[in-house]
C-alpha positions as CSV (number, residue, x, y, z in Angstrom):
1,X,0.4,-0.2,0.0
2,X,0.8,3.5,-1.0
3,X,1.6,5.9,1.5
4,X,0.1,9.4,1.2
5,X,1.7,12.4,3.9
6,X,-0.6,15.4,3.6
7,X,0.4,18.9,4.7
8,X,-2.6,21.1,4.6
9,X,-4.1,23.4,7.6
10,X,-7.5,23.9,6.0
11,X,-9.7,21.6,7.6
12,X,-12.0,21.1,4.5
13,X,-9.1,20.9,1.8
14,X,-7.7,18.5,4.5
15,X,-10.6,16.3,4.9
16,X,-11.5,16.2,1.3
17,X,-8.0,14.4,0.2
18,X,-7.7,12.2,2.9
19,X,-11.5,10.7,2.8
20,X,-11.0,10.4,-1.0
21,X,-7.1,9.0,-0.9
22,X,-8.3,6.5,1.6
23,X,-10.9,5.5,-0.3
24,X,-9.0,4.8,-3.0
25,X,-6.7,2.3,-0.9
26,X,-3.5,4.7,0.0
27,X,-1.9,4.6,3.8
28,X,-3.2,8.5,4.4
29,X,-1.4,10.6,7.1
30,X,-1.9,14.4,7.7
31,X,-0.6,17.1,9.7
32,X,-2.1,20.5,9.9
33,X,1.3,22.4,10.2
34,X,4.3,22.5,8.1
35,X,6.7,21.6,11.2
36,X,3.9,18.4,12.3
37,X,4.6,17.3,8.9
38,X,8.2,17.2,9.0
39,X,7.9,15.0,12.8
40,X,5.1,12.5,10.4
41,X,7.8,12.6,7.8
42,X,10.5,11.4,10.3
43,X,8.3,8.4,12.1
44,X,7.5,7.1,9.1
45,X,8.8,7.7,5.2
46,X,6.1,8.4,2.9
47,X,5.4,7.2,-0.6
48,X,4.6,10.9,-1.7
49,X,4.2,14.4,0.0
50,X,0.9,16.5,-0.8
51,X,1.8,19.8,0.7
52,X,0.0,23.4,0.9
53,X,2.2,26.5,0.9
54,X,0.6,29.1,3.4
55,X,1.0,27.0,6.3
56,X,2.1,28.2,10.2
57,X,5.0,27.1,11.9
58,X,7.5,26.4,8.8
59,X,5.6,27.2,5.0
60,X,5.5,25.0,2.2
61,X,8.9,26.0,0.9
62,X,10.5,25.6,4.0
63,X,9.0,21.9,4.1
64,X,10.3,21.0,1.0
65,X,13.6,22.9,1.2
66,X,14.4,20.6,4.1
67,X,13.1,17.4,2.7
68,X,15.3,17.7,-0.1
69,X,18.6,18.3,2.1
70,X,18.2,15.2,4.2
71,X,19.5,12.2,1.7
72,X,17.1,9.6,3.3
73,X,13.9,11.6,2.0
74,X,15.1,13.8,-0.8
75,X,13.7,11.3,-3.7
76,X,10.3,11.7,-1.8
77,X,7.8,12.5,-4.8
78,X,6.3,15.9,-3.8
79,X,3.6,17.7,-5.1
80,X,2.2,21.8,-4.2
81,X,-1.6,21.7,-3.2
82,X,-2.2,25.3,-3.2
83,X,-4.3,28.1,-4.9
84,X,-0.9,30.7,-5.6
85,X,-0.5,29.5,-9.0
86,X,1.2,32.2,-10.5
87,X,4.3,32.1,-12.8
88,X,6.7,32.7,-10.1
89,X,5.7,31.0,-7.4
90,X,5.4,28.4,-9.6
91,X,8.8,28.6,-10.8
92,X,10.3,28.8,-7.2
93,X,8.6,26.1,-6.0
94,X,10.2,24.1,-9.1
95,X,13.8,25.4,-8.6
96,X,13.2,23.8,-5.0
97,X,12.7,20.9,-6.1
98,X,8.8,20.7,-6.2
99,X,7.8,17.6,-8.9
100,X,4.1,19.2,-9.3
101,X,1.6,21.7,-8.7
102,X,-2.3,20.5,-7.7
103,X,-4.3,23.8,-8.1
104,X,-7.2,24.3,-5.9
105,X,-10.1,24.0,-6.7
106,X,-9.1,20.4,-8.4
107,X,-11.5,17.6,-9.0
108,X,-10.8,14.1,-7.2
109,X,-10.1,12.6,-10.8
110,X,-7.6,15.1,-10.7
111,X,-6.0,14.7,-7.3
112,X,-6.0,11.1,-8.1
113,X,-4.3,11.5,-11.7
114,X,-1.7,13.7,-10.0
115,X,-0.6,11.4,-7.6
116,X,-0.9,8.3,-9.2
117,X,1.6,9.7,-11.8
118,X,3.9,10.9,-9.4
119,X,4.0,7.7,-7.9
120,X,4.3,5.6,-10.7
121,X,7.7,7.7,-12.4
122,X,9.2,7.1,-8.9
123,X,8.4,3.1,-8.7
124,X,9.4,2.5,-12.3
125,X,12.8,4.3,-11.9
126,X,13.1,1.7,-8.9
127,X,11.7,-1.0,-10.7
128,X,14.1,-1.0,-13.5
129,X,16.6,-1.9,-11.0
130,X,15.0,-5.4,-9.7
131,X,13.3,-6.0,-12.8
132,X,13.1,-10.1,-11.4
133,X,10.2,-8.6,-9.0
134,X,7.5,-8.0,-11.6
135,X,8.1,-11.0,-13.7
136,X,5.0,-12.6,-12.8
137,X,2.9,-9.8,-13.6
138,X,4.4,-8.8,-16.3
139,X,2.2,-12.1,-17.5
140,X,-0.4,-11.4,-15.9
141,X,-1.1,-7.8,-17.5
142,X,0.2,-9.2,-21.2
143,X,-2.6,-12.4,-20.7
144,X,-5.5,-10.4,-19.4
145,X,-5.1,-6.7,-21.1
146,X,-5.3,-5.9,-24.6
147,X,-3.1,-3.1,-26.1
148,X,-5.7,-1.0,-26.1
149,X,-6.0,-1.4,-22.4
150,X,-2.6,-1.5,-21.8
151,X,-2.2,1.9,-23.5
152,X,-5.0,3.2,-21.5
153,X,-3.3,2.5,-18.0
154,X,0.4,3.8,-19.5
155,X,-2.1,7.1,-20.1
156,X,-3.3,7.0,-16.3
157,X,0.4,6.1,-15.3
158,X,1.0,9.8,-17.2
159,X,-1.5,11.6,-14.9
160,X,-4.2,11.4,-17.3
161,X,-8.0,11.9,-16.4
162,X,-10.4,10.1,-17.9
163,X,-11.7,13.1,-19.8
164,X,-7.8,13.5,-21.0
165,X,-7.4,10.4,-22.4
166,X,-10.6,10.0,-24.0
167,X,-9.8,13.7,-25.8
168,X,-6.0,11.9,-26.8
169,X,-7.4,8.7,-28.1
170,X,-10.4,10.2,-29.8
171,X,-13.0,8.2,-28.3
172,X,-16.1,9.0,-25.4
173,X,-15.9,9.5,-21.7
174,X,-17.9,6.4,-21.6
175,X,-15.4,4.5,-23.6
176,X,-12.8,5.2,-21.4
177,X,-14.5,4.8,-18.1
178,X,-15.8,1.6,-19.2
179,X,-12.2,0.0,-20.5
180,X,-11.1,1.3,-17.4
181,X,-13.4,-0.6,-15.3
182,X,-12.4,-3.8,-17.3
183,X,-8.9,-3.5,-16.6
184,X,-9.7,-2.8,-13.1
185,X,-11.7,-6.3,-13.0
186,X,-9.3,-8.6,-15.2
187,X,-6.2,-7.3,-12.8
188,X,-8.2,-7.7,-9.6
189,X,-7.7,-3.3,-9.1
190,X,-10.1,-2.4,-6.8
191,X,-9.2,0.6,-5.8
192,X,-6.8,3.8,-7.8
193,X,-3.8,2.4,-5.7
194,X,-3.7,-0.9,-6.5
195,X,-4.4,0.6,-10.3
196,X,-1.6,3.3,-9.9
197,X,1.2,0.0,-9.3
198,X,-0.3,-1.6,-12.5
199,X,0.2,1.5,-14.4
200,X,4.1,1.0,-13.4
201,X,4.1,-2.6,-14.8
202,X,2.7,-1.7,-18.1
203,X,5.1,1.7,-18.4
204,X,8.5,-1.6,-17.5
205,X,6.1,-3.6,-20.2
206,X,6.2,-0.9,-22.6
207,X,10.1,-0.6,-22.3
208,X,10.9,-4.6,-22.9
209,X,9.3,-4.8,-25.9
210,X,10.8,-1.3,-27.3
């Protein structure tokens, strides 16, 4: 199970993210400010960090700078979740080492797409170093899914929402959702967290076949 650490002082935003991420199979912990978030980080390393910028007791930029300076945590995918998305703000965050920005307000689909894509990109690098660990899953994927379904899995892994995937493949939203339902049923992927892992496998299969 992938672990996510949320740093967010706004109760409504924090509840929304925690509720839907837990519903989709992620292990979620929350902090109400920057310092509390760093304390939780040291207790258990997460697979991804979602962090607001404007917070008491260390803002998001300070949290990111601290995370990137510590070798044990420097490679953790880090997403700023904020309403501040002007160019200077985005540029500063990226220069500091943020992996992405998720602007408020956002939909559940956008939240899951952002989280899944960042976890996938990070995990693909790790899996390349231990390919023997996914051979069984590779065979399951190739045996049970079609080429089109694996194509959709790759787009999911790249952060595409259902609407974006439909537009890119020139099909209806209903068609994409039906494909996703079939993929989840074939692979016994009961939630977004499990689907994210299969997207990683699809990316590795693609690189092997190329």
